[in-house]
N, C-alpha and C positions, 0 to 999 in steps of 0.2 A: 190243654191242648193236646190231642191225643197223637203219640206218637207214630211216624210214617215206618214200617218196615222195609227197608229195601229190597228191591229185586232181585239186586244182582248178586248172587250167594258168596261172592268171593271178596263182598264190602264188607261182610261181616266177621263173626268170629269162626274158627274152622271146628266144626261137628263132623258128626257122622250125616246130619242132614244138608250139611250146606258141601258137606264133599260131594255127596250122590249128585247134588244137583248142579253143581257146574260140573260135572264129566258126564252128566246127561248132556247139558246145554252144550257140552263141545263134540260130542256122537253128533247130537243132531244138527247143528252147525255141519260140519263137518259132511255129514253122509247126503245133506240137502244140496251142496254143491258138487259133490260127486256126480250126482244125479243129473243136473244142470249139462253137466262138461259130458255127462257119459249118452245122455239124450241129444246132445248138439252131434257128436262123437258117431251117434246111428244114424241121424240122418244126413250127414255127409257122408257116409261111408256109402249110402242108396244112393243119392248124389255122382257120385265116386264110379261107382258100378256100370252105372246110367248112364255117363258119360264116355267112358270105356265100352260099352256096347255101340252106341251111336259111333264112336270113329273106328271102331273094329277091323274095318275094310277100305280107311284111309291108308295111302299109299305110306303119307308121312304123319307126324302129329304137328303140323300146325296150324291145325284149325282144333285140338284137343283144348277142354278149358282142364285148365292146372289148378285153377281158384281151390275147388275142392279137397281137394289130396293135400294141397297147401296148406286149407285150414286145418286138417286133421294134423297133419306135422306140429302145428302152433298149438295145438291143445296138448299134444303127448309131449312136447320138448318144452315148452314154455309157461303156457295157462297150468295144467297139472302141478308143475314142480314150484311154481308159484304160490297156489293155493296149499299144496302139502308144505311147502316151508312154513305157511304162516299158522298152518296146524301144531306143527312144530312148534314155533315159538310162543304162541298163546298157552299149548299144553305146560311148555317148561316153565313160561313165567307164573302160570298158576300153582307149580309145583315147588317152586322157589320163593314165593311170596308167603304159602300156606305154610311151610316147615318154618320161614321168618317168626311167623306167627305162635307158633307151636313153643317154639324157643323161646318168646317172648312169653308166653302164658305160662311156661315150666319154670321160667326164672321169676316169676312173681308167687306161683302157687307151692313152689318147692324151696324157695328162699336161698339161690342156687350163690355161689359166691362171686361169681362172673355176670357180666350181660353179655348177649350173644355176638355184639358189636365188639366184644374183648377178644373174642379167639381169632385167629389166625385164619386164614385160608378163604375160599371164595364160593360162594354160590352153594348149593346143595351140597357140597362138601363139606365146605364151613360148616355147616347147619346139622350134618350128621355126624361131625366131631362133636357138636356141642350136646345134639340128643342123646348119643352116644357112652360119653366121657362123664357130661356132669348129670345130665339127667334121669344118666342110667335107664336107659329104655333098650331095653332087648332087641337084639335087628338081628340074630340069625336066623330067626325062621325067614327073613324077606332078604336074604341074604338074592335072591335069583332076583328078586325085581329088583334093588339093588344094580346089579350087572347090566339091566337092562336101561335103568336110569341113567349108570357110566355113559354108555352108549350115546343116550341122547344128549347127555350133557356136552360131547364130544361133536355130535352132529349140529345141535345147536350152536355152539361157537365156530363152528366153519360156516354157519350160513352168516351167522352176526358179521364176522369178522374179514371172510373169503366170499361172500356171495354162492355158497355153497362148492366153491373149489377145493378138493381136499388137497392138491396140490399146493396150494397158497399159504396154510396153517404150518406152524410148528410142531416139530414129529407129526408127520404126514403120512407115514409110514403104520404108524399104530392105526388110527382110523381107517388108512386105505386095506390093512387087511383085515380088520374088523368086519368092512363091508363086502370084500367079497368072499366071506365065509357065511356071511347071513343069508337067508332063502329071501327075505322080504327087503332089503336094500341093492342099491345096485348104483352103475353109474351112467351115465349118458355123456355122449360128446368128452370121451376123453375122462378127465376127473370131476363132472360134475353130480355131485350127490343125487340120488333120486332112491325114493321109498315107495312101497305096493301102499294100497288104500289096508292092507291090514297091518303095515307098521301101526299107523296111526290109532287103529281101532286097539291093537294091543298094547300099543303107550299110556293112552288113557284108563285102560283096565288096572294096566301096573302101579298108575299114579294114582287113581282109586284103593288099590288093595294095601298100597304101601304109607299111604294118610291116613284111610282107618286104622291101621295097625300102629301107627304113630299118635294115635288119636287114644285109642284103648287102651296103650302100655302106658299111659302116662295116668292113667286115672286111678 
């Protein structure tokens, strides 16, 4: 009986092929949904402008149809935020799961004294400690990538534990400071985290480069 190869790259081992395949999928999926919202927003904007033209000579706005502008605001302040939050969570989950798998792989292949689960810490920070201290993976050349990923970790935690409200997390000043200094991160409606599409793209690129380094450095 022949063996069926999993179609989802995250189900198999972490290799350059599966890393690239998964990151390409994350990009395509994200861009596809972005286009849907962009096209809808463009159509609504045309309708909104037509409505403004239709009622420009009216004495008041009692007959003005605000449903188009309301729909635009819903996309900008809710739909896009939820969509981009989902992209953050999916990207982070793949990063963490892949780092966990690589730790397990190196535990076996390098005959390391401790299992990954025996190392203290949480999430990607724990796995970095394992890879750097036990597997002796050199991360010096990807420190810039790691800086991006630690910010991703903070944002992911804020989304999961506080629905994106930076005021509701512990040590909120750290994350707020990072976002205020960022070109593609911002706040809407006070302290709800929002990210540009470019942040998602750069995040996937960073994850891909980081995981490829972890794989190649361990060979």
